[in-house]
C-alpha positions as CSV (number, residue, x, y, z in Angstrom):
1,X,98.1,10.6,-56.4
2,X,97.8,7.1,-57.8
3,X,94.8,5.0,-56.8
4,X,95.6,2.3,-54.1
5,X,95.4,-1.3,-55.3
6,X,93.5,-3.9,-53.2
7,X,97.0,-5.3,-52.2
8,X,97.6,-1.9,-50.6
9,X,94.3,-1.9,-48.8
10,X,95.1,-5.4,-47.6
11,X,98.3,-4.2,-46.0
12,X,96.5,-1.2,-44.4
13,X,93.8,-3.5,-43.2
14,X,96.2,-5.9,-41.5
15,X,97.8,-3.0,-39.7
16,X,94.5,-1.7,-38.3
17,X,92.8,-5.1,-37.8
18,X,90.2,-4.7,-40.6
19,X,89.6,-6.3,-44.0
20,X,90.9,-4.7,-47.2
21,X,87.4,-3.8,-48.3
22,X,86.4,-2.4,-44.9
23,X,89.6,-0.2,-44.8
24,X,88.9,1.1,-48.3
25,X,85.2,1.8,-47.5
26,X,86.1,3.6,-44.2
27,X,88.6,5.7,-46.1
28,X,86.0,6.6,-48.7
29,X,83.5,7.5,-46.0
30,X,86.1,9.9,-44.4
31,X,87.3,11.5,-47.7
32,X,84.4,11.5,-50.2
33,X,81.5,13.8,-49.0
34,X,79.1,11.9,-51.3
35,X,79.3,8.9,-48.9
36,X,79.3,10.9,-45.7
37,X,76.3,10.2,-43.5
38,X,74.5,13.2,-41.9
39,X,74.5,13.5,-38.1
40,X,71.3,11.9,-36.9
41,X,69.1,12.7,-34.0
42,X,69.1,9.9,-31.5
43,X,65.4,9.6,-32.0
44,X,64.5,5.9,-32.6
45,X,61.3,4.3,-33.8
46,X,59.1,2.8,-31.1
47,X,60.2,-0.9,-30.6
48,X,58.4,-3.2,-33.0
49,X,57.0,-0.4,-35.2
50,X,58.9,-1.2,-38.4
51,X,58.2,-4.9,-38.0
52,X,54.4,-4.3,-37.4
53,X,54.2,-2.0,-40.4
54,X,56.2,-4.2,-42.7
55,X,54.2,-7.3,-41.7
56,X,51.0,-5.4,-42.5
57,X,52.4,-4.4,-45.9
58,X,53.6,-8.0,-46.6
59,X,50.0,-9.3,-45.8
60,X,48.6,-6.7,-48.3
61,X,51.1,-7.9,-50.9
62,X,49.8,-11.5,-50.5
63,X,52.6,-12.5,-48.2
64,X,55.5,-12.2,-50.7
65,X,57.3,-9.0,-51.7
66,X,60.7,-7.4,-52.3
67,X,61.9,-4.6,-49.9
68,X,61.1,-2.0,-52.6
69,X,57.6,-3.4,-52.9
70,X,57.0,-3.3,-49.1
71,X,58.3,0.3,-49.0
72,X,56.0,1.2,-51.9
73,X,53.0,-0.3,-50.1
74,X,53.9,1.5,-46.9
75,X,54.1,4.8,-48.8
76,X,50.8,4.4,-50.7
77,X,48.4,2.3,-48.6
78,X,45.9,4.6,-46.8
79,X,45.4,2.2,-43.9
80,X,49.1,1.8,-43.3
81,X,49.8,5.6,-43.6
82,X,47.0,6.4,-41.2
83,X,48.3,4.0,-38.6
84,X,52.1,4.6,-38.9
85,X,53.0,7.7,-40.9
86,X,53.1,10.1,-37.9
87,X,55.4,7.7,-36.0
88,X,58.0,7.2,-38.7
89,X,61.5,8.9,-38.5
90,X,61.7,10.6,-41.9
91,X,65.1,12.2,-41.3
92,X,67.2,11.7,-44.4
93,X,70.3,9.4,-44.2
94,X,72.3,7.1,-46.4
95,X,72.6,3.3,-46.5
96,X,76.0,2.0,-45.6
97,X,78.2,2.6,-48.6
98,X,75.4,4.4,-50.5
99,X,75.2,7.9,-51.9
100,X,71.4,8.3,-52.1
101,X,69.5,10.2,-49.4
102,X,66.5,8.2,-48.0
103,X,64.2,8.5,-45.0
104,X,65.6,6.6,-42.0
105,X,62.5,4.4,-41.7
106,X,63.0,3.1,-45.2
107,X,66.7,2.2,-44.5
108,X,65.6,0.6,-41.2
109,X,62.9,-1.5,-43.0
110,X,65.4,-2.6,-45.7
111,X,68.0,-3.5,-43.2
112,X,65.7,-5.4,-40.9
113,X,63.1,-7.2,-43.1
114,X,65.2,-10.3,-43.2
115,X,65.0,-10.6,-39.4
116,X,61.3,-11.2,-39.4
117,X,60.6,-12.4,-43.0
118,X,62.4,-15.2,-44.7
119,X,64.1,-15.2,-48.1
120,X,62.3,-17.3,-50.7
121,X,65.5,-17.7,-52.7
122,X,63.7,-16.1,-55.6
123,X,64.2,-12.6,-57.0
124,X,62.1,-10.1,-59.0
125,X,63.8,-7.3,-61.0
126,X,67.1,-8.3,-59.4
127,X,65.7,-8.0,-55.9
128,X,65.3,-10.7,-53.3
129,X,61.7,-11.8,-52.6
130,X,60.8,-12.2,-49.0
131,X,57.9,-14.0,-47.4
132,X,56.2,-13.9,-44.0
133,X,57.5,-16.6,-41.8
134,X,54.1,-18.4,-41.9
135,X,53.7,-18.2,-45.7
136,X,54.8,-20.8,-48.2
């Protein structure tokens, strides 16, 4: 039972057509229950819902915010909660490679914010600050 070195993972990865890190992470997913993702229902958010909600939250933040700040606004703003809360998929899951359970809508927002907002190249509390496409 010794730990595999990255050189070992590189060899394994070459055999299965993956990178060393990808092979190591896949093995960890299969063998460490902390990383296992729960089986999810196939229920998806209505198309555009996360983008619409996140855009509304970004506007309320002044047009610039981190993912964590956008999620905080979505969780606490009465207008946003009234409009979106009953449509959000709150089933718990894990981010890729993560061990913390989070509602699926938060994972989806975090994964997709960069698709409709742009990175400012700045960070706050070690987190990337995003801006709406039409904001400076």
